[in-house]
Structure formats: C-alpha cells, structure tokens
N, C-alpha and C positions, 0 to 999 in steps of 0.2 A: 778263521771268520766261519763258525757255525751258524750260517745263515740258509734260510730257505729260499727259494725260488721267488715268493711274494716278497720276501724281505730284501731280496737283491733288486726288485723292481723290473724283472725282465719281462714282467707282462704289461708294463706300461706300453704306449705306443708312443713309437719315437719316429722323426722324419728320416733318419739316416737308415743304412742297410743293417748296421748290428745295433743290437739293444745293450750291450755292455762291453767295454774295455778293460782288462785287467791287466795292470802293470806291477809285477811283483819281482823282488829279489829272490832269487833260488842261489844260496852261497854268495858270491861276489859277482854274479851274473844277473842280468834283468831279462825277464821273459814276458812277452805280451800275448795275451789270450782273447781271443773274441768268442763271445758267449750271444747265443740268441735263442728264444723259444718260437716256436711255430703258431703259438696261440696267443690269444689276447687274454684269455682267462683260464682258469684251471680245467682241465679235462679228465685228469685222474691224478691221484696221490703218488703214482710211481711214473718214472721217467726211463724213457730209452735215449741215450746219449749219442749222437752220430758225430764221429770225430774225422780229422784230416790234418795232417800239420802243414804248415805252409812255410816254414822255413827250409834252406838247404844249405849247401856249403858255402856258397857266395863266390867271393873272388879271391885268387892268389896270384899275385903278381899281375902278368897281362893276361892271365887265364879266368875266364868267367864261366861258372857252373850254373848254368840256366834250372837245371831240373825240372824239365818238362813231364818226365814221367813221374819223378821222385821230387815234390809231389804236388805240381799244379795240376796232375791229372785228377789226383783225389779230392783236392779243393775245388776245383771246376765242377766237378760231380756234385759235391756237396752243395754248392750254390745253387745248381738246378734242381736238386732234391728238394732243397728249400722251397723252392716256387710250386713244384708238383704236388707235393706232400701236405701244403698248407690246407687246413679245413677239412683233410680227409683221415686222420689218424685218430685212432681210438686213445692211445696214450699220450701224454705230453712229449714233445721230442724237444731235446737241447742239443744245437749245434756248437760244437767246441772246435774253433780253428786254432789249433796248438802252435806254439813256439817251441824251440828247443829240441825238437825229436832227434835232431841229427848230435845233439850233444846230450847224449844220455838220458832221453826222454824228459828233459827239465820241465818242459811246459805242462805236460800231463799230469808228472809227478806234483807240480804246483797246484793244478785244478784240483786233485784229489785230498793235499794237504790243506788247502784254503777253504773247501767246500765240502766238510764231511757229512755235514746235512743232506746237500743234495747227493752226495754219493750212496749215503745210506738209503736214500729213497730211487735209486738207478737200479733198476731190472736188468737191463742189457746195453752194451756197449757194442756198436758197430763201427768199426774203423775201416776207412779207405785210405791206402798206401799203394801207390803205383799200380795203377788199374789201366794203362794205355800201352803197355808194353814196347815193342819194336816191331819191325816190317814183318817178321817171321812169327811172332806170338799169335797163337791161335785159341788159346785157353785163359779163362779166369780160374784163379785157385782160391781156395779158402780153407780156414781152420776156424774150429769154434771150441767152447769150453763151456761145460755145464748146461748146454741147451735142453738137456734132460731135466734140469732144475724147472722149466718154464715151460716145456711142451709135453703134452701127454705123449706117450708112447704111440699112439695112432698119429697123432700131429706130426710128431718127429720123423715117422716114416713117410708122411705126405711131403713134409719138407724135402727128404732126400730126394723123393721121386719127382717132385716140383721142379728139381734142376734140370731134368732132362727135356723139359719144355721149354728151356729158358732161350733168351735171344742169342747166346755165345755158350758154347761148351763149358761147362762148370766142373771143376774135379775137387775134390778133399784132398788137402794136403799138398806139399810143395817139394819139387824135387830137389835131391841133395846135389851140392855144388862140388866141383872137383877143383882142387887149390893145391900147388905145391905138389902135384903128383900123388894126394891123397884124397879120398872123399871127406866133405866137411860137412858134417850134420849141424846145420843152423839151427839154433833155438826160436823157431818161429814162434814159440808163444810169448817171446820177451823181444821179439824184433823190431817193434814198432809200439806207438802208442797204447795199444790194446794190452800190453804186457803190463803197464800200470793198474788197469783195471782188473787183470787176471789176479797180480799179486794182493788186490783188495779184495777179492772173493766176489768179483762181478762177473756174470757170464758175459761171454763176448762171441763175436763172430767178426773175423778180418778178411777182407777181400783185396786180392794183389794178383800180380803175376809173376813174383820172385824176381831175384836178380837176373840181369842180361848184360851184354858187352857194353852197354852207355850207363850202367849203373856207377854213380858218384863219378862220371867223366864228362869233359866239357862237350862231349857230343849227345848228352842227354838234352837234344833240344827239340823244338817243334817239328822239324824236319824229319826226325829220327823215330817219332811215335807213331803206333799203328791207330791212324784216328777211326778207322772202320772199327776195330776191337774196342777203342774206347767208347765210342756210341753205343756199341752193343752192349758192353758191359755195364754201362750206366743204367741201361734199361733193364737189363738182368737184375743189379743190384735193387733198383726200384721195387721190381716184383717181389723180390726176397723180403725186402722191407714191409711191404703191403701185407704179405702174409704173416711176418712175424709179428707185427702191430696187432693183427687181428686176432692172433691165436695164443701169444704168450700170456703168460700170468702165473703168480706164485702157487705151486702145487702143495 
C-alpha cells in the first residue's frame, strides 16, 4: 500500500486510543501493528517515527515470559511520550507499536513494506527497546546512524554535550557480551526494530540498556526492573526528542 498519512486517515479524530490497527500477513504469520499520529492536522511534510515493540516470547509450558523490560518498558514510555509531546512538536510524530520484533523484526519489516510512501517521508526513527534494566543498571545507552545528515556540525556537538545534563547518565554504544568464554560482538544496528529503518536508509537513534541476566528469562518481571532508572530514562529520552525535533532537517 503506497499510501500517505492523509490517505490512511490517521489525522481523523478517533474515540479510541489508537488511530489505526493494521493486520497483515508476513509469510505465514500474522502481525498486528498499531499506528497513531500526535496531530489532528499536518504539521510538516516529514515525519519522525517513534517505535517500540509490544510482543515478547509469551509462554512455554508452565513458564510465562512477561517481558517487563523487554519491552513493556519501551511501550510504557512511548505511551507517556504520546501524552507529553502532543501539541509541542515541530514535526509530525508517528507512533509505531510493532508486533513480531522477537521473530526477526517482522512487524517493523511489514510497516516498511506496506507503507513506502510514509517511509520515504520519514526523517528519523527513534526506537525504544529495554529502557528499565535491572536493579544495578545505572546508565542508558544509545546508538545512532546518520544523524549528521539531519543535524549541522554545531547542533550535533550540542546534542552530544546535551547528554551530560541528562536525567540519567547516557553513554554512546553498548558493552560487549561474554558468551561461551568468548567475547560476542552483538550487531546492535540490527538488534531491534531500528535495524529495519537502518536497512531502508533512514537515520535512527536507538535507546536501551543492553542485555542483562533477566533478558529472555521468566525473571524479566515488574519486581526486577529498575523503576527509578526507567523514570529517569523516560525523562531523558523526552528531552532528547524535543531537541532532535527542533533541530533536525534535511541538509
């Protein structure tokens, strides 16, 4: 479907929380995406897509994998960002709540494949995946790609300095993981839904804490996340978003 935001009807006022539910087949599997814009009218011809996947492993036998950090944390932050950003942004914001991230990023791939018109007009993807961490998590990490296409050299330097006055320590890059006695270099550019935007040639910034002992375990539950870090990380991401929204543009 090579449709624009207007043709999709995302600017119509709806009574429910989400403006559009998309159900599509990817191979033999069904994925469900939730889309919403934050404006009732066009603000700009270019978009910022905020994404967070809402799927997780599910259940296996009598084991239930709740995924509190992976990725209820990202979804919760995105819902709150939707409230506080509405009416305050320079660019149109599209919220993408994706399915199938745990299954080879199927939901984000479906979004890119189904809506090339929207993808073509997307300036930036900001992806949130695992931002609560565990009890001893003390930092929020991020990686980005091609922000220099959207920010002047001066603004990019300001953006980097801006992180030091954040609500939580923010570091660029994720630590390497040790597995089977060897250092495993995870391909972070492709590790979550931002990887689909990366492959589509769209600049992205991805916020997360990296993997930890509860990653993909039944112990990834509400009791084990770092609630203080989650609150601070969410506020920090909000400030980063406000800065990017005000200063990015095609150079």
